[in-house]
N, C-alpha and C positions, 0 to 999 in steps of 0.2 A: 425787600430781599434778604434772604436768609443768609444767616453765617457762611454755612457750607458752597451753597451757590455763590457768593462772593470771594470765596475763597479759589472755588473753580474756577470762575472769571479770571481772575487777577494772575492766577497762575499760568493760564492758558496766553493771558494776553501780553505777559512779560515777553514771551518768547518773540509773539507777533510785533511788540515794538523793535525788536531787533532788527526786521524786515521792514518795515514800513518806511524807516526815516532814512534807508540806503538806495536811492535811486541812481541810474546813470547819470554820466555827467553833472552829479551836484545837485539832481533836481530833487527837492522835496516834495510828497506827495501828501493833500492834506485829504482824510478821510470824506468822502461824498456822504449825502444824505442816505440811508441805507433805505432802499425800496422792500418792501415785502409785497410780494407776489404770490396770491394762493393761485393752486393749482387744482383743475378738473381733469381728471382721465376718463372719457368716455368709450362706450362700449356697447354698442347697439342700444343706442340712446339714452343710456343712464349714468349716472356716475359711478367709478367703481374705486375702490382704494387701492395702491399700487403696494406692493409688498417686493422691495428690491430687486425690481424688474423683472420680476419670474409671472409674467402675464398671466399665466396659468392657475396663478393663485388668487388674481384679484376677484374679488365679489365686491355687492354693492357698498356703498359709503354710508358708514354709522358715524352720523355726527351729532354733538353737542348742538349745532346750531339749527338742526330741522330734521324731523324724522324722515325727510323726502330725500331721495336720491336723484332728485329731477335736475339736470344742470341748471335749469332757468333761475329755480328757487334757490340753491346754492350760491348760484352768482349775485342774487339780491341778499342772500345772508352775509355773502365775505364783504360786501360795500356799507351795509347796515352795521355789522358788528365791528367791520375792522378800519372802515374809512378807505379800502385799498381802490386805485384807479387803473389797474392793470390785472389780468388773470391770463395766467397761461393755461393752454388747453392742448391736449393730445388728443388726438382722433386715433385710436387703438385699431379699428379696424382699417382705416387707412394705412396706419403703420405695418400692420401685416398683411394689409393687400386682400381681404376679405370680405372689403365693401367700403362705406364711408359715414360720415356724420356730417356729412355739409348741411345738411339742412337744419340739424341741431345749431350748427357752427354759424348759420345764417341767424337763426333764431336768437342767439347769445348776440351776437354782435348789436350794438346799440340797446339792447335790452334793457340795461342801466345807463341811465345819462351820466356821462363822465367817466367810464369805465372802459377801458382800450383792451382788445386778445393781442396774445401773442398765440401763433395756432402751429402746431405741429401735426403735418395732416400727411405725413411719408412724401415731402414734394421731393420730385425727382427729375423734375425739369422746369424751364420759366414757364412755361404754360400752367403747369400746377400751382406756381407761384401765383401767378395774375389772379387764378381765382381766388384766392384767399385775399388778395389785394383788393379784389371787385367787390367785396363784403367789408371792408373797411378794416382787416385785420392787419397785424404786422407778422411775418412769413419767419417761422422758425425753419432754417435746415440745418437737419440732422446727421451727424456723421454716419449713425447707423443703417440709415438709407441713400447715402451717398458714396462713390466710389473712393474718393480723396477728393482733399482739398483743392485741387483745381477744379473738380466738378462745383464743389461748392461756390467756388471765385466765378466761374463761369455764369451760374443762373444768377448772383448776386449782382454781376455785371448788368445783365438782359433785365435786370427788373428795378434796379437802383438799390445801391449799399445802404441806404439810410433804411430801406424797408426789411432789411433781413436781419435775423440774429443767428449765427451758428451755432448749435448745440454741438460740444462735442460730450459724445457718453461713452463713459468709463466704465470698465471692468477690471478690478483687480489693478487701477490706476494706469490701466492701457487703454486708449481709444478704440473703440470699434466701429469698423466702417463697415460699408454695404459690401464689399469684398475682401476675402482674407489677403488680396496681393498687395496690398495698401501698404508702402513701408513704413508710415509716419505714425505710429502706434504709442510713441512716446507724447504726453500733453504739452510738453514744452517745444518739441520739433514742431507738432502741428502746431499751435500756436504762432510759431514765427511765420510759417507757411501762411498761415489766413493772414496775417497781419502785413506780410510783404504784399500780397494779393488785393489788401484795400480792405479786409472785413475789419470792422471797428466795433463790432459787438457779440459777445460770444457767451455761451451759458459752460461752465463746466459741472457736467452732471455726473456724479458718482452714482449709478444705477445700482449696485450693491448695499449703498446705503439709505436706498429711496425706504421709506416707511418703517425703518429698521430703529430710530430713535437714538441713533450711535454716537450722535454730537458732531460736529465740525472738526476738522484737523488743520489747525493753524500752519503746523510745522509743513506740510503737501502744499497749502495753497497759497501760503503767503509769497514765497520766491516766486511761482507763476505771476502772481500778481503783480509786483516789484519788477518782473523784467520787460512786462509789458504795460506801461502806465499810459500809453495813447489808446489803449482797450477798455471797451466798458466790458468786464468781466460779472458775469451773474453767476451764483452758486447754487447747484440743487442737490438735496441729500444728505440726511442727518441732523436737519434743524431741530431740537428738542425744544427749545423755550428762547425768551428773550436773550438770556446771555450767550448763547450761540451767534443770535444775531448781531449783538455785541461786538462781540469776536470778529466775525466778519467786516462789520463796518470799522473796526480798529484795524484788520489788514488792506482795507480799501477795496474791499467788494462792492458794487456798485446796487446789488439787491441779491435777494435769495425766494428759490422759488420753493414755496411749503404747502405742505398738506395736512399729517399727520398731526403736528402739533395743534394745527387750527381745530381739526374736529375733536382734539381730545379736550381742547378748552385748556392748554396751557400757555397762549397767546391771547394777549387782549389790547384792546385801543389804549389801555392805561399804559402797558409795557411799551407798546410801540412809540409814546410819547417820550422814551429814554432815546431813541434814535436821533441823531442828530438831524436836524433840519425836520422831523416828521416822516412817517412811513407812508404817509396819503399824498404825498405830492406826484404827480405826474412824472414821466420817463423824462432822464437826465439824456442830455444831447450826448450820440456815439460820440466816445472820446474824449467826453468830459469826466468819467469817472476814473 
């Protein structure tokens, strides 16, 4: 690790430690084993590279792992290169209601032994969620395709809370809901509402940081993780390298969704060995992170 990167890590971690050890009712939080979760964004059957959530700019993935943009090939490479046991899949056509990639998602499920899928396919009902559960995926309930937390909770109740993860999709740190009428645009308020409804696994996805290599902001994220110790909180957007993963681990995040750093080759299996418990372990139980 270079001296410059070490200085960056220690400077940001110093702030993170202020929050990590201050939990309600005197409870101390032990940083969990960080899970690295590669991301596959799929449009019209091929993997594309996300850019700040501006889907008009997404082009075919260019990766150091392979010259192919075939999602099946990339899944194989993620597992072979990094030992990952989870992959997040976004069906962009389903999210935009222009079609779907369920045939591809179905082929991905079980394609590599020991690799499970988290799938965001624009789920808007319990029936939509069951279609993904039937192929063996864990279901993402995204705020951008939901009217409000109560709709997320209704679907989760219908298919089982352990089978779903809610994604809070943020722009400029405000939650984007499927309808502008939703009053819960504060991530803090949204997390509180979801927690009260029984949701125990959440992604905080900063869409304007996706593919931007801006780094992670522990000043923003650490207080949210501190306030909801009963939740498994995953982070998406901004990760550049293993130092950012170590910062997320330090503030108590359960895992990170990563694409650009993997495709650019700034993360390796050796890097992931620095994460406590290793990054190639399976998912933690909801609420343990």
